[in-house]
N, C-alpha and C positions, 0 to 999 in steps of 0.2 A: 327258659321253660315258660310255657303259657300258664298264667294263673287263672283260677276258676273261682266263681263265688262259692260260698260255703254250701248253699243249697244244691248246687250242681255237684260238688264233690260228695256230698251225702248220697244224692240220687245215683251217682256213678258207682259208689261203694255198694249200695244195695243191689244194683243191677248186676254187677260183677259176681256178687256173692250168691245170685240166684234166688234172692229172698222176696222178689217181687215178680211173681209169674205173670201178673196182669197189670196193666196201666192204661191210662187214657193219653194218647198222644197223636201228633200229626207229623207229616214231613215238613221240613223247611220250605219256605216260599220258593218256587222254581225260578231259576235265573231268567233274565231277559224281559223285554217288553211283552206283555200279554197281547196276542194277536188271534183273530179268527183265521183259521187256516182249513184247507181241504185235503185230507190225506189221500194219496194215490200210490199204489203199489204195483211194481212190474217185475215179473219173475223170469229168470232164465228158462229156456224150454227144457233143458236137460239137467239132471242131478250134478252136483259138484263132488259128491262122495257116494259112491255105490256100495250096496251090501257085498259082503265077501263071497268067496267060492264055497262050494259044498264042504262041510266039515269045519269051517272057521267060525269063530265066535260070533261073527256078525253076518252070517250066511243067510238068515231069514229076514232080519230087519237091521237097518242102520238108521238111527233117529236121535233126537234130543242133542243137537249141537249146543256146547258151551265153550265160548272162545275167550282166550286170554292172549294179549300181545305182550311179548317179552323181547326187547331189542328189535331185531329185524325179522322175527319169526312169530307167526300165529300158532298157538297150541289150541287144538280142538278136542276136548274131552267129550266123546260122544257115546251113545248107548248101542250096544250090539246084542242081537238076540239069536241064539242058535237052535231054537225050536223048543228049548226047555228052560234055559236060564238066561237072564239079563246080566251082561257084563259091561264095564266101562272100558273103552278103547281110547287110544290117542292117535291123532293124525296132526301133522304139521304142514305149514305152508309158508312161503315168503309173502304171498298177496292175498290169501283168503279164497282164491279161486282154484288153484291146482294143489292138490293134497297128496301127501305121502303118508300112508298108514304106518304106525310104528308098533301096532299090536295091542294086545289086551293088557290092561294095567290094574284093574280091580275086579274081583269076583266076590259073591257072597260067600260067607263062612258059616256053615251050618252048625258049628260048635258054639256060636254066639247068638245074640238076639237077631242077627241078620237072616237066619234061615238059609235056604238053598235056591231061592227063586230070583232075586235081584239085588245087585249093588250097582246102581246106575241111575239115569234120569236126574242128573245133578246139575249144579251151578257152581262154576269155578271163579275165583278171583286171586290176584296177587295180593297178599295181605301179610303184614308183619314179616316180610322178608322171605315168603314161601307161597306156594300154591295151597289155597284152601279150596276144598271140594265138598260141598254139601250135597249129599246123595240120598236116594230112597232105597230102603232095604226092609226086610221083614214082610210077613203076611199075617194080618194086615200091616200096611207100611207105616213107617216112621222116618224121620230125617236124621241122618248121621252125618259125621264130619271125618274126612281124611285130610291129611296134610303131607306135602312133599316138597323138597328142595329143587328137584329137577323135573317133576312132572311124570316120572317113571317108576320111582320107588316110593311107596306110600305108607304112612302110619295111621291106622284107624283108631278112633276113640273107642273106648270100652262100652259105650252106651249111647243111645240116641241123644241128640242135642234138643230135638223138637219132639216132645212126647205127645201122646194123645191128651185131649182136653178131658175135663171132669165129666161125669155122667150127665147126660142131657145136653152137653155142649155141641156146637157146630162141627167141631173136629174130634168128637169123641171116638170115632172108629178108624181114622186115618189121618195122617199128615204126610204130604207128598208134594211133588213137582216144585222143588224150591227154586227161586230166582233172587239172588242177593244183589243189591246195589250198595254203594258207600257213598254218603253224603257227609262231607267233613269228616269227623271222627266217629261217625255212627254207621253201623250196618243195618240195613233194612231188609227183611226177608218177606217176600210175597210167596204164598204157598196155598196148596189145595188142601181142604179139610172135608171129611165125610162125616155125616151124622148117622144115627141109627135108622134113619129113613132112607139111607144111601144117596142123599142129596150131596152133591160135590160143588162146592162153592170156594171162593177166594178169600184169604185173610192175610193178616199182616203181624209181624213181630219185629223187634229191634234188639241190637246187641252192640256191646263195645268190644268184645273179644271174639266173636263168632262161635263161642261155645255156650255161653249162658244167654238164653233168649227171653225176652219179656213180651208176652203176647198183647196185642191190642184188645182192650176189653170189648170193644164195639164190633169185632169181627163177627161174621164175614163182611168184607167191604165191597163185594160184588156178588149179587145173587143170580139165580137162574132167570133166563129170559122167559117171556110169556109164551103161552101155548101157541105152537106153530113157528116160533122163531128158531133160528139156526142154533141157539144155545139153550133150548128148553130142558134138555136131558142132562146137562152137566157142563161144568167149567173147569179148565185146568190150564197148566203150563203158561203162567203169566210172564211177561217181559216188560219191564218199566224203565222209563228214561224221561229226561226233561228236555223241552224245546219250546220255543215261541211263548214263553211265559206260562206254560203248563206242564203238568205231569202227564204222561202218556202211558197207556198199557195196551200191548197186544196180548190176546189170550185165545186159547182153543176152546170152541163151543161144540158140543155134540147135540145132534138132533135125534129124533126118535128112531130113525134108521141107522144110527151110529155113523153117519157121514159127519166128518169133522172139517170145520172151517175156522178161519182166524177172524176175530173181531177186534174192534179198537174202541177205547173209552178214554176220556181225559178227566183231569182233576186239578183243583188249585191247591189241595192239601195232601194228596196221596191216600186219603181215606174215603172221601165222598166222590164217587165216580159218575160221570155223565155219558150215557150212551149217545154217540152222534147219529146213529141210525139203528133201525131194527134188523137190517140185514147184515151179513158178514162183509168185512172189508176185502177178504182175500179168500177165494174158493179155487179148487184145482183147475189150472188152466192148460194141462197137458195130460196125456194118458197116464204117465206113471204116477201123477198125484191127483187122479180124477176123483177119488172118493175121500181122500184124507189130506189135509194140510194141518200142521200142528207144530208144537215145540219151537215157537220163534226165539231167536237170540238176536238182540239189536246192538249195533256198534255205529258211532258216528261215521259218515262218509265224506264226500267232497261237496262244496257249494251248498251246504245246509241240508243235504240229503242224509239218509241213513242206510246202512247195510243190514240186511236181514238173511240169516241163515235159518232154515226151517226144515222139518220133516215132512215127508210126503209118502202117500201110498195109493194103491188102486183097489184095495179091498177094505170095505167098512168093517171096523172093529174098534172098541174102545181102548185096546192096549197093544195088540201084537199080531203077527201073521198077516201084515198088511202089504207085503212086498215093499218095505220101506226103505227109502234112500233119502239123502239130504240135499236140499236145493238152496238156491241163492236168489235174492230179490233186492230191489232198492225201493225205499219208501221216501216220498217226497210229501212235505206239508206245504201245500201251495197256499200263499197269502191271498186273502181276499182284499188286501190293501187298506182295510179300516181297523185301526186298533180297537181291541174289544172294549177298552174303557169309554170310547167315544159313543158306543152303542148303549150305555147304561143310563 
């Protein structure tokens, strides 16, 4: 069994006990030699997962892919909207390209804190021998947790695991859009927070068990873009990974007309993020995603590239009724051939 210094054991006990709701921290140094790279994304022309037929739980929108690979199979926990309620559905695939829908697996429970609008828009991981799925529920939303051994039958927690922040805080009115990564023994959660001015920005929390979360005192870690930028009206749906000696984040940006596009930022510590440019990395390149690209999920691909599953739609709206479907893209980080350290 691994031994820990006494200070780490004390911090761990406090974190698990939920006694420290806020702390100052950063992510570990990203792996690899730091390089200057140029991101490039290329999307398939057609969706890989369409919305369902009339009357099905995903008949209006199919969005928010969250993928977990188990053995030779991909599990895709995605959000389906039927015109009234958001549910979580499951689709499976041997390759991430051809999907078989397995049906609805989670719905909101109006007898609990969840209400009757949404139990979806989540982030899934295989953790502690089962699927953990952090999802958004309630109105206004908070983040809850469900667990499953098989990805089909779920146990929900009795209360949100990421509650609202205190009065006057950046996430006082909403916590939503979870995206969870694991670095060694620690889970890190990037999520959307909304304040009383209805500003939607991105913040960070950490946990050892996925249930008790300690929020970063310095959140939000990424704020709104300047006037006229693609993300001036709101940020959401972060996706974080490491490559080329950096932490990277894809996120959804909303402009004043509610057109949504995907931006990219990078960081050395997961807290202080640098915009690479003022324009979006990825806008809709086909009719079905002409007004909305959103909800990115990132997985390593081949030869240093990355696989991206994302939501898309042809009708501008901040949440739903966008004729939403799920697409697929590849992301390459093209080296400029000069290590970043040599430029300093």
